[in-house]
N, C-alpha and C positions, 0 to 999 in steps of 0.2 A: 140588305145585301151589303157586305163589306168590300170596298174596292181597294186593291193593293196598288199604291202609288198615287201620284198627283194627277188630277183630271186637267187636261189641256184642251183648249179649243181656239180656233181663230177668233180674234177680237170682234170681227164683224158678225159672229154668231152669238153675241152676248145675250140676246133674247130668245134664242132657239132652244127647244126642248133637247136636253142632252141625255143620250141613252148609252151607258157603258156596255160595250159588247166584247172588247178585248182589253187586256192589260199588257203593258210593256210594248216593245218594238221588235218586229221579226228580224230586222237588220241590226239595230242597236250598235252600229259601228261607225257612224258619222263622226269625224274627228273634231267637230265643233259643238257637239251636243252631249249634254249630261242629264237630260230630262228623264231618261228611263234606265239609268244605271242601277243595277241591283234588282231590277224588276223582270222576272221571267215572262216571256211572251206566252200568252194563252188566250183562248176563247172562253168567255164566261158560258156557263150552262144556260140552255134555253129557259129553264125554270127560274134562274137568277135574273135573267134579262126580263122575263115576264113580270116577276115580282117588282123589279125596279120600275118598269114601265107603268104598271098600275099605280104605284105610289107617286111617280112623277106626274102623271096625268092629273091626279087629284090636286096637287099643289099648283101646277101650272094653270089649270082651269080656274081654281079658286082665286088665284092672283090676277086672273084676267090676261095672262100671256097667250099669244097665238100658238096654235098647235098644228098649223098647216105645214110646218117644217120641223124635221127631226135630224139632229146631228149625232152620228154614231161615234162614240168616244173611243180613243185608242190612238197609238202612234200611226198605225196603218191598218184599219179594219178591212181595207180592200185586199189585204193579204189573204183573207178568207176566200175559199172557193165559192163559186156560184151556188153550189149545193149547200154550203153553210150559211151564206148570206140570205138565200131565199126564205127559209123558215123564220129568220129574224124579221125580215120585211113583212112577212105574212102576219106576224104578231103585231107589228106596228099598225098594219092596215085593219086588223081586227079591233084593236083598242082605240085607234085614232083614224076612223074612216075618212075624216076630212083632211088628213095629211096628203100634201101634194108633192113634197120634195124630201128625199132622204139624202143627206150629204155626209161627207167624211173626208179625212185625209186619204190620199191614194198615191203611193210611191210609184215611180215609173216602172220599176221592176215588177210590181204587182199588177199593173195594167197589162204589161207584156204577157202575163200568165193567163189572162182572160181571152177566150176565143171571141171571134166576131159575134157569134150567136149568144155567148154569155153577156156581152156588153149590150146587145140589143134587148135581151130579156130584162136585164137590170134597168135599162132605160124605161122599158114598158112598165116595170114595177114601181117607177118613181125615183130611181137613183139618178141624181143630177148634181151639178155644181161641185165637182170633185176638186179638192185642194191638192195641187201637185207642187212638190218642192223642186223647182227648177234650179234655183240658187245662182247659177252662172251659165253663160254661153261659151265658156272656155273649157276645153277638154282637160288641160293640165290642172285647172282649178278644181274641177269635179273630182279628179283623181286624188288630189291632195286632201280634199274634204272627205274622201271615201264615201261618196254618195251611193255607189253601187250601180251606177248607170253612166252611159256616155251622153254627150250632147245630142248625137244622132238618134240615140234611142229615145231621148226625151222628145225630140221633134216627131219621130215616127209615132209614138204613143199618143201624143196630143192630137196629131192629125187623125189617128184612128178614132179617138173620142169624138172629134168633129164629124167624122163620117157616120158614126153611130148616133149622133144627135145628143151627146152628153156634153154639157158645158164643163170647162175646166177653169179653175181659178189659180193662176200661176204665182208662186211665191219666189221672190228674188232677194238676194242678200247683197247690199251695197258693201264694197270693200272686201269681197270674198277673195279677190286676187292678191290683196296686200298692196303695199306702197308701190306706186308707179304703174299700176295696172288699170287705173280707173277708166281711161279713154277706150282701150280695147275691150274692157268689160262691158262698157255702155254700148258700144257699136255692135258687138257680137250678140248681146242679149236682145237688142232692138231688132236685129235681123231675124233672130229666132222667133220672137213673139209676133213680129209683123206677119210671119208665115203661118204660125199656129193659131193666131187670133183667139186669145183667151177672153172669157167673159169679164174677168176681173184680174188686175195685177195687184199683188200685195207686196209691199216693200218693207224690209227691215234692215238694219245696219249691222255689220259684222260686230259681234260682241264676244268677248273671250271669258269663258267661265272655268273656274277651277275644276279639276278632275276630268279634263278633256285633253286629248292628244295635242290639239292646237294650242292650248294654254301652255303646255310644255315647250312647244316650238317657239312661242313668243318669248318665253322666259330665257330660252337658250339663244335667241337671236336668229333662229332658223327661218322664222316667219316674221316679217316686219309689217305692222298694222298700217293701213292707210290713214292719213290724217282726216280730221272732220271736213276740212275744206275740200280735200280731194274727193271724198265720198259725195259731198253735195254737188261738185262739178260732174262726177260720174252720173248722178241722178238727173241733173239738168240735161246733159247730153243725151242720155237714154230717152227721156221724155221728148226732147226735141226731135229725135229720130223716129219716134213711134208714129205709125199711120193706122191708128185703130180708133176711129171716131166713136164707135159704139161701146168701147171698153171702159169700165170703171177703174179708176186708178186710186188705190188706197195706200197712203203713206202716213199713217197715224198711230204707229206702234209705239209703245213706251220706250223702245230702243232707238227711235228715230229722232234726230236732232231738230228737224223741221217737220211739222206735222200738218198734213192737208189731205184732201180727198175730193174726188169729183169725176165727172165724165170728161174724157179727153176731147170730145167734140165741142163741149161748151166751156171747159175750164182750163184747157191746156195753156193758153197764154198767161192766165193768171198764175198758174203753177210756176211757169218759167220766171215770171216777174218776182214771185216770192223767193224762189231759189237764187235769183240774181242778187237780191237784197241780202239774203243770208250769207252768200259767198262773199260779198263785198264787206260785210260788217263782222264776219266771223272772227272772234278772238279765241284761238284754239287753246291757249294756255288757261284762260279764264273758264272756258267751256269744260275743259278736262277737270278742273277743280270742283265745278258746280254740278256737273251732270253725272260723273262717276258711272259710266255705262257698265263697266265690268262688274259692278256690284248689284246691278239691277236684275231682277228675275224676269223670265218670259211670262 
């Protein structure tokens, strides 16, 4: 099977069996993202998915990788209706009966399109640990990023997932509000996630890539990037305000200035101490020369 475009997956799914089911992004209009430019959104045929699945199982099992977890590849496979997802899941169950969890990216707007019964049935079929791009708890920031949903919609849909027994892994972007917005970004995001209680929080830092609308805004001066120290201060305040002892906090992306991870219950104070040291010793001019975030790929 030939896949059109680059395959992306959350870094924490590095050892998970990857199964392409869609290409491109059904939204493809976020102002900070260029990952799916020029790739038309489409669902792969069931025959292509089955061929890839059979081949992938052979290599994964031969290499000794676990197959209890399958990650559906695409910007938002959850855009597919229940009627389209079900036969894909049935294929997975037929070829990998030991599979316990089927996971994928799930945009807020696509969770909204699923009925309560759809979500319950997907949970019963093994769909869990959905990666949801929250990005920010500020309405104007989401509008500027053109995420396609509001903060209130994100809150409502994450709470719906909780009601249906589906875990969500929430992704946030440090510096999404730009310079001077770190404190309010941290406080609003913490309030939101304290309410919605994600299984995992994944952090990455605002990064500007060519061929995006946000890149143009930065070049014109319309959007001013937050400094590295401000983003670290935002992250520290955010963690300090979290009351989620059972949540796993992951901040080890290639785009993150300081990388760490752990359960908030056990590791929160250590995280805060690490960030305190980083904030105190941060040399932003030297960091900018050595890290070159804007040239790094996701």
